[in-house]
N, C-alpha and C positions, 0 to 999 in steps of 0.2 A: 504493500500500500504506500509506504514512504517513497519507494523507488518510483512508483507511478506518479505521485504528487510532485516529486522533484523533477521528473522528466517533463511533466505538464508545465511546471513553473518556468523551466528553462526554455521550452518552446514558446511560451507566452511572452518571453522577454524580447523576441525578435519578430519583425513583421513576417519574415519567411516562415518562422515556426508557427505563427498564428494561422497563416494560410494553410499550412500543412495540417493543422488540427481540424480546420473547417472541412477540407477535402477528405481527410481520413474519416471524420465523423459522418460526412455525407455518405461515403461508401458503406460504412457500417450500418447506418440507419436505412439506407436503400436496400441492403441485403436482408436485414432483419424484417423489414416490412414485406418484402417480396416472399421470403421463405415462410413467414407466419400468416400474414393476411391473405396472400394470393395462393401460394402453393401448400399452405398448411393442411387444409381439409382434403386436398387432392392426393397427397402422398407423404408429406413431411411428418404430420402427426402420427400416422400409422407406423412410420419408421422409428420414431421416438418411442412409441408405445411398445413396439416389438422388442426394442433394446431394454426397456424398463420392466416389462411384464410378460414378455414372450407372447404366446398366442392367447392369453387370457387378460387382455386390457379391460379396465373398467368401462362400462357403457358410456359414462359421461365423457370420457376422453376419446373414445373411438367413433362417436356418433357424428354423422355429417349433417349439415344444415339444409342441404339442397331440396329435400323433400317436404320441408315445412312451409307454411304460408309466408314466413318472412325469413330470408337467409340472414339478414342483419341481426335481428333479435335472437335467432337461434344460435348464431356464432358467438354471441356474448356469454352463452352458457358453457362454452368450452374454456377450461382453465388456462390452456396454453394461449389461446387467442386473447383472453382478457388480461393475462399477465403481461403480454407484449404491449397491449394498449396502455396499460398502467405504466409500464417502463417509459413510454414516450412522454407521459405526463409528469413523471417524477422530477425532471429538471425544472419544470414550471412550478411545481409545488414547493421545492426547496427555495426557489427565488420568488415566492409569492409576494413578499414584501415589496420587492422592486417593481413587480407588476402592479401591485395595489397602489403604490405611490406614483404610478404613471411615469416612471422614468423610461419606460418602453413606449415608443411611438410607432404607430402604424401609418406609414406614409402613403400618399396618394398613388404613386406608381406601384407600390406593393399591393394595395387594394385592387388595382386594375389588373395586374398580372395574376394574382391569386384567384380572383373571381373568374377571370377568363379561363384559366386552366381547369378550375373546378366546374364551371358552368358547361364547358365543352364535354367534359367527362359525364356530368350528370345528364346533359341533354341526350347524348348517345345512349347511355345505359338505361335511362328511364323511358326511352321511346322505342326500344326494341320490340319486336313482335312478341306475342304470347309464347311462353316457353312450352311447346307441345311435348317435349320429352318429359319434363318434370310435371307437366299439366298444371302449372301455376301461373297466375298473372303477376304476382309479387307487387301488388299495388302499394303496400306500405313502404317497401324498399324504394320504389321509384319516387314516391312523393318525398320520402326522407332525404334522398340524395339531392333533389331539387331544392328543398328547404335549406339543407345544410350549405349548399353552394351559395345561396343568397345571404345566409347568416354570416358567411365568411367576409362579407363586405364590412361587417361591424365587429365580429368576434374572431380575430385571427387565430386564437388558441384552439379553435375547433378544427384546425387543419389536420392534425393527426387522426382525429375521429373520422373526418371525411375520407382520408386516404385509406384507413382500415376498412371502412364500409364499402367504398368504391372497389377496392381490390377484391374483397370477398364476394361481393355481388357479381363482379365480372368473372370470377373463377368458375361460376356455374357452367360456363360454356366450354370448359375443359373437362367436364365430368359427364359420363364415366370414362370416355376415351380421351386421347391426348389433346384434341382440340387445336387451337391456334394461338400463336404467340401474341405478345403485347406490343409488337414493334411500332404500330401506328399510334399507340397511346402512351408509350414509355416517356416521351418528352413531357407530357402533362403531369404524370406522376412524379417525374424527376424534379420538375419546377416546384411542386408542392413540398416535396421532401427537402429540397434545398432551402426552401423558406423556413421550414421547421428548424433545420440545422442552423440557419442564420440567426434565428431568434435565440437559440441556445448560445450562440457565439456572443450575441449582444449582452446576454445576461452573465456569462462566465468569462468572456474575454473583452472587457470594456475598452481595452486598448485597440481593438480591431475597429477601425472607422470605415472600412470599405462597405458601401451600401449593398443591399440585396441585388439591385439591378446588375451590378458587376458579375455576381455569381450566376444570375439568370442568363446573362449574355454568354457566359462561359459554357453553360450547359447547352444552350441552343447552338452556338457557333461550333462547339466541339463536335457535335453530331454531324454537321455539314463538312467540317474540315477532314475528319477521319473518313467520311464517305469518299472524298476525293483522294485521300492518301491511300485508302485500301485498293483503289484501282491501280496504284503503282506496286503495292506490295504483293498483289496476286499475280503479277507478271514476273516471269523468271528473270528478266533483265531490266524490269522497271518501265519498259516502253511498249510492250506488246499490246496492252489494252488500248492505249492511245493511238497506235499506228495501225494495228491489225484488226481490231474489233470493228465489225460492221453492224451498226445499229438497225439497219433495215431488216436484218434477221429478226430482231426483237419485234419490230412492227408487224412483220408477217406472222410470227408465232402468236402474238397477242390477238391478231385478227382471226386466226384459226379457232381461238377460244371463244369468239363471239363479240369481240370489240368492234364497234361500228357496223354490227350486223343489221341494224335498222337504218343506217345512213344510206344515202343515195350512192349509186355507182360512181358518179362524178366526184363526190366528196372523198370516197375511199381512194379513188385513182389520184386525186390531187395530193392527198397526204402521202400516198405511196411514192409518188413522183418526187415530192419534197424530200422525204427521208432517203430516197435513192440517191439524189443529187447532193443534198446538203446535210445528210444525217451525220456524217463524220464531223462536219463543222459544228453542228448542234452539240454533238457529243463532246467536242473539245471545249466549247464555250461552257457547257454544264460542268465539266471537269474544273475549269478555271474559276468558275463562280463558286464551286464548293471549296476550293482551296483558298479563295479570297476571303472566306469567313475568318481567316486568321487575322485579317486587318480591320475587323469590324469596330475595334476601339481605337483605330489610328487617328481618326478625326470624325467629326459629325458628318461632313460631306461624304467622306469615304463610306461611312456606315450606311448612309441613305442609299448611295449607289449600290452597295452590296446587297442590302435588303430588297431593293427593287429587282436586282438581278436574280435573287433567290425566288421571288414571287414569279418572275418570268420563267425561270427554270421549271418550277412546279407546273405552271400552265402548259409549257411544252411537253412535260412528262405526261400530263393528263391527255393531251391530244394524241400522243404517240402510243400510250399504253392503256389508258383507262384508269390508271392509278391516280386517285385524287387525295393528295396529302393535305386535306383541308384543315386538319388540326395544326399542322406545322404552319400553314399559310395564315391561319388566324393569329397565332403567336407572332409571326413575322409582321403582320399588319399592326398589332398592338405595339410592337417595338418600333416600327416605322413611325407611328403616331408620337411616341415618346421622343424620337429623334427630331421630329418636325415641330411639335407643339411648342410655341413660344421660343423658337430657335433652340430646341433641345433643353428646355428648362428642367426637365426631369433627369436628364443624363449628362448635362454639361460637365459636371464635376469628374466624370469618368475619363474625359479626354486629356489625360496626362501621360507623359512619357513613361512614368513608372508603372502606371496601370497597363498601358499597352504592352510594354516589355514583359510584364508579369503574365498577362493574358496569353501571349504567344508561347511562353514556356509551359504554362499549365495546359494549353490545348495540345501541345506536343506529347504530354504525358497523360492525356485524358483516358487512354486505354486502361490505365491503372485505377483511377478513381471513378470514372464514369462508365467504362466498358460499353461504349456506344456500339450501335449496330453497324457492321461493316457492309456498306452498299457497294460491293465490288463483284464483278462477274465477267464471264466471257460468253457473248452471244454466239449461237450456232445456227446453221440452217435446218437443224433437226429439232423436233419438239415431241414431248410425251405428256399427255394431259388426259383428264377424265371428263367424260360427259355422262349425262344421266337421262333416262327415260322412264316413264311410268305407264302402267297399263291398268285400265279399270276392269270391272267384272264382265263387261261386254266384249273385252278383247281389244278395245280401242287404245292405241298407243300414242303418247304425247311426248314431245321433248320437254325437258325439265330445266329451268334456269337456276343457276346456282344461288342467286340472291333470294330465290323463293324459300331457301332453307333458313332464312332469318328466324331466330337470332343466332343460328349456327352457320350463317352464310359464309363468313370469312374463312372458316375451316374448310369449306368446300371450294372456295375460290383459290386457296393456296395449293390444292391438289396433292396433299401429303398422304396419299393412300396407296403407296407402293406395297404396303403390307398385304394388299389384296391380290397382287400380281405374282403368280407362282412361276417366275422365270427370272433369269439374270436381267437386270436393268442398269442403265448408266446413271451416275450421279447428276442427272439432268432435271432441272425444275420443270414445272408445268408451264413455264414461259420460255423454255428453250435455251436457258443459260446454265452455265456451270461455273463453279469457283475454281475448277482445275483446268489449267491451260492445256495440259497434255490431252485431256479428254476432248476439249474443244477442237484442238488441232487434229486429233485422230478422227473426229466426226467429219471434218472437212475433207481429209485425205480419203477416208473410206467411201464417201459419196453414198447415194441412196442404194446402190446395188450391193455394197459390202457393209451397210450399216449394221444389219443383224449379226453379221460375222464379227464385226468389231465389238458389238454389244456382248456377245457370248464370251469373247475373250477378255473383256475388261469390265464387264458388269458384275453386279452382286445381286443375289436373290434375297429380297427383303421380305418375302412372304412370312407372315406370322399368323398361325391358325387361331391362337388365343385372342389376338387383337381383332381378327376378322369376326370372331364370334361376338365380341363386345360391340363391334360396329353394327353387326346385323341386329343385335338386340336393341341397340339405339334406334336404328331405322324403323324397326318393327313397332317399337313403343311410340316413336315420334308420329308416325303416320296413323297408327291406331287412334291416338288422341286427336290428331288433326282431322281425320275423317269424321269423328264425332262432333267436331265444331266447324264443319265445312261452311264457308261463306259467312261466318260470324264476323261482326265488326269489332275490332279491338281498338278502343278509343286512343290509347297512348301512341299507337303506331301512326296515327294521322299526323303527328308532329315529328315524324321520324327524321333523324339527322341524316346527312348525306352518307352514301356508302363509301367505303375505302377503295373499292374496285368495281368498275362497271363493265358488264358485257351482257349479251342477251342471245336468245335462240330465235330462229326463224321457223316459219311453217306452223305446224300444229303444236302449239305450246300449251302446257297445262297451267290453268289459272283457276283451280278448284272447280272445274266443270263437273267432275264426278269423283267419288271416293277412290283412293289409290288402292289397287289390289296387289300390284307387283312393282317393285322398285329395282331398276337395273343400273349397274355401274359399268361403264364402257371405257376401256383403256385404249387410247388412240396414240399412234406414233406416225408422224408425218415428216417429210423432208422436202424443203423448198428447192425447186428446180426452175430456173428462169422466172422467178416470181410467182410460181404456182405450186400448190401443195401436192406432193405425191404420197398417197396413202401407203404406209408400210404395214401397219397393224391396226386392226379394229376388232377388239376382243371383249366380249362380255365377261368380266372377271368376278362379278357377284350378282346374284339375283335373290331378292328378299321378298317372300310372300307375306303380305300383311294379313294378320288373322282378323 
């Protein structure tokens, strides 16, 4: 204890030490909240119980909250969850006198950013479609998240409570199978957790005078900068992605999945022509814009130009891929407002040489304290993705759009179902890209005629019977409950937030015309030749009969 106190005191005596404490504490709080509030009921608590009690854990410790009417209230009954939440509030309790004496101030930019992050999360989480697998509307949880988000405008110390509730509510979509990652929401959670850590710092490190906006910009800009940097690190010599990657392959592969399926032929042809001729230029500009985030604190003018560039990049990405990073764009817009409002009234104090130099160093080591998502890949002319069809009791077959699986739609959009495919497959995403340069190069060399041969030699069989059984049980339960509520109006979904990924099907598409009797999963492999798809494989890999 004395050693820890001495180390803390010595770190607190220097500005570098204080910064280290803040970043280390952020990494710790971020990890704790993720493991307990998000992953706790999914698998962490079970692992802890097995170590402590073997196969006979107390019911109170092993019960999951997802089948109750309120996930939030039920989660509070778990001692692990409740203890972690209390731990987040202990620092506030110890310094309650400082809080009571109003030595802590909640500034206008802090209100703006915290409310923005919380509201975006609450909006999306509270307007998802009815959960047909769990057969629950979760009205209380949806309303609680919205109310908490607005209360944060006045009561900042509710932030840990909001983070805990938003995490555990969101975790329902990874139960009982793996589900999908938080990559599009991580930024918002990170901004909220960084605020909590900054409040701790103001209470326990009074010598730290750096405002929250500085750390917020670090979190945001680090995500962009490492995205650009990762495109260099995945290349064997650092230049392969920039010089050899052809983004028109990504555009083709996205279109095969249903992007622009409802657009006119002239619109698709115009975009295809643009990315054929100028795709590499767009790719290079996007790369430079990501790297330029390193200079976001160089000056107010530079910051404005960079943020506008980031917004333009996101717009271009949406046009090319159907990926709408609207949460990132909303945060970018709020930061742009702060840079412009009264000539940067909220952030002018940040444009100092010392802050800029410090930000550059911290962004370069962000992989250690932030662990941002690495947006790096090699596009290929091949693609492997899943499509779906449903059949009713009359034998009528409909194509099935992935966003129809709301609130599990993002799981289906990401195509992570190779555990259904009982053959060797390449480490290729459902968007036709891979993180492995050797695989991307091999696909190009093999061509469409030797693709399957290359796949057999370099692929891996990811088939998992137990995971397939869980998946089928999920599908069966989901559609049994949905069939019983066919064409019912669910009011919260009328205010639904934008999707993260857009695509659609054409032809005879299912929109709850008839109850689903059979659900089929189809594995598709295509190879682009002269701008046109050559079908390599189209295989039904799973068929689930709904009881």
